[in-house]
Every structure is written in structure tokens, then in C-alpha cells.
N, C-alpha and C positions, 0 to 999 in steps of 0.2 A: 459838778462840772460846769464850766463856763460856756457861753455862747460859742466861743471860739472852738472849743473842743467839739461841740455839736456840729458846728459848720465843717470842721475837718472830717468828722465821722460821715456827715452827709455827702460831702464831696467824694470821699473814699467809696462810700456805698454806691453813689451815682456813677462813678468810673467803673466800679466792678460790674454793675448791672449793664452798663454800655459795652464793656468788654464781652460779657456773657451773651448779650444780644447780638453783637457783631459775630461772635463764634457760631451762634445758631443760624444766623442769616448766611454765613459762609457755607455751613453744612447743607442748608436748604438750596443754596445756589449750585452746589456741587452734586447734589443728589436729586435728579428729576422725579424720583418717586415721592419725595416728601412734598406736600402741598405748600405753596407760598402764601401762607395766611398767618395772620397775627395770632390766631388760636394755636397754630402749630408751633410758633415761637414760644408762646406761653407754656405749652405743654413741654417742649424741650428744655426750657430754662427754669421752669418753676416760678417765673415772674408773672405777676397777675396781668391779665389781658389789659385792663385799664392802664397799667403802668406802660405797657408796650404801646398802647393806643396814644398815650400822652406824649410819648417821644415821637418826633416827626420822622426821623431818619429810617426806622424800621418800615414804616408804611411806604416811604418813597423807594427804598431799596427792594421791598417786595414787589412793588408795581414794576420796577425795572426787570426783576427776575421773571415775573409773569409775561411781560412783553417779550423778553428774550426767548422764553419757552414757546410763546405763541409764534413768533417769527421762525424759530427752528422747526416747529411742527408744520407751519406753511411751507418752508423750504423743503422739508422732507416729503410732504405731500406733493409738492410740485415736481420734485425729483422722482418720485414714484410714478406720477402721472407721465413724466417724460420717458421713464423706462417702459411704462405700459405702452405708450404710443410708439416707442421705438420697437418694442416686440411685436406689436400689431402690424407695423410696417414690415418687419422681417417676415412675419406670417404671411402677409399679402404677397411678398416677393416670392417666398417659398411655394406658395400655392400656385402662383402663375408659372413658376418654373416647373413645378410637378405636372401641371396641365401640359406644358410644352413637351416634357419628356414622355408623358403618357401618350401623347399624340404621336410623337416620334416612334414609340414602341409599337403602337397600333399600326402605323403605317409600315413599319419594318416587318411586322408579323404578316400583314396582308400581302406585302411584296414577297415574302418568304413563301406563303401559300401559293401565290401566282407562279413563282419560280418553280415550286415543286410540281404543280399541274403542267407547266410547260415541259419540264423534264420528263415527266410521265408520258406526255404526248410524243416527245422526241424519242423516248424509249420504245414506245409502241410503234412509232413510225419506222424506226430502225429495225425492229423485229419484223415488221410487215415487209419492208423492203429487202431484208435479208432473206426471208423465206420466198419472196417473189424472185430474187435473184437466183436462189438455189433452184426454184422451178424452172426458170428460163434457162439456167445452165444445164439442168437435166434435159430439157427439151433440145437445147443445142447439141448435146452429147447424143441423144437419141437420133436427131436429124443427121448428124455427122456419121453415125453408125449406119443409118439408112442409106445415106449418100455413098459411103464406102461400099456397102452391099450392092447398090445399084451400079457402081462403077465396076465392081468384080463381075457382076452379071453381064454388063455390057462388054467387058473384055472377054469373057467366056463365050459370049454369043458371037463374037466376031470370028 
């Protein structure tokens, strides 16, 4: 074989390894469960770690993937923090509303008890005045009867 044949074979092997490395990097980029490391690329492709390390682009792309993942994790943590603070705010509002409605319930309950006591007093007063009225009415009848009797006696005595 001539040098040209070796050169062509080397170029072909270099391009094949580059394609395999790119495919592995794409898989790592799409799957956040896979670690973005040169060792993982080596494990996925069967290419030695030193070969992966000697190529500059895998290291650069892995750094970009790690940075993107960190940014996504920070954004997700911030989003969760925002959700938590929003929920805490809602809890605070609901607790103050609950306190308001509990106070309304307590006041309404107290007013109901007061109203029931007043109604009981009114009922007792009505019963008392009804019986007093009946007594007085009975007295008036008795007095009218005595008056009529006195009138008859006066007429008879004349």
C-alpha cells in the first residue's frame, strides 16, 4: 500500500470517528439522564478516551451541553421557587379570608344566641301579660257581676 492509500484510510477513519462522536454527543444532548462527559462518549462509541480528548469539538460541545443543563436546572428551580412563593401567597390570603369568615360565623352565632334569649324573654313576657290580662279580665267580670247584683239589690230595696 502506498502512503496515499494510508492517507485515504486515515481520512475515512477520522470522518467515521467524527460521525460516531457527533451521534453520541447528540444522544447525550437529547437525554438528560446521560452524563455529559468524555468518559460517557467513550463508553457509548467504543472510541478510546484519549482519542475523544484529543479532538477539540467533543469537549467544547459537552461544555455547552453541561451549561445548557445547568441553565435549565436553574430556570426550573426558579420556576419552582416562584410556584412555591405563589402558593405561599395564596395560603396567606386564604388564611386571612378564613379568619374573616370565622369571625363572621362567631359574630352571627353570638347574635343568634342573643336573639334567641330576647325571643325567650318576649315569650315569657307575653305569657306573663296574657295571664295578667286574664286575671284582670276575670276581676272585671267579678266586679261587673257584683255591680249588677248591687244594682238589683238597690232596685229591690226601693
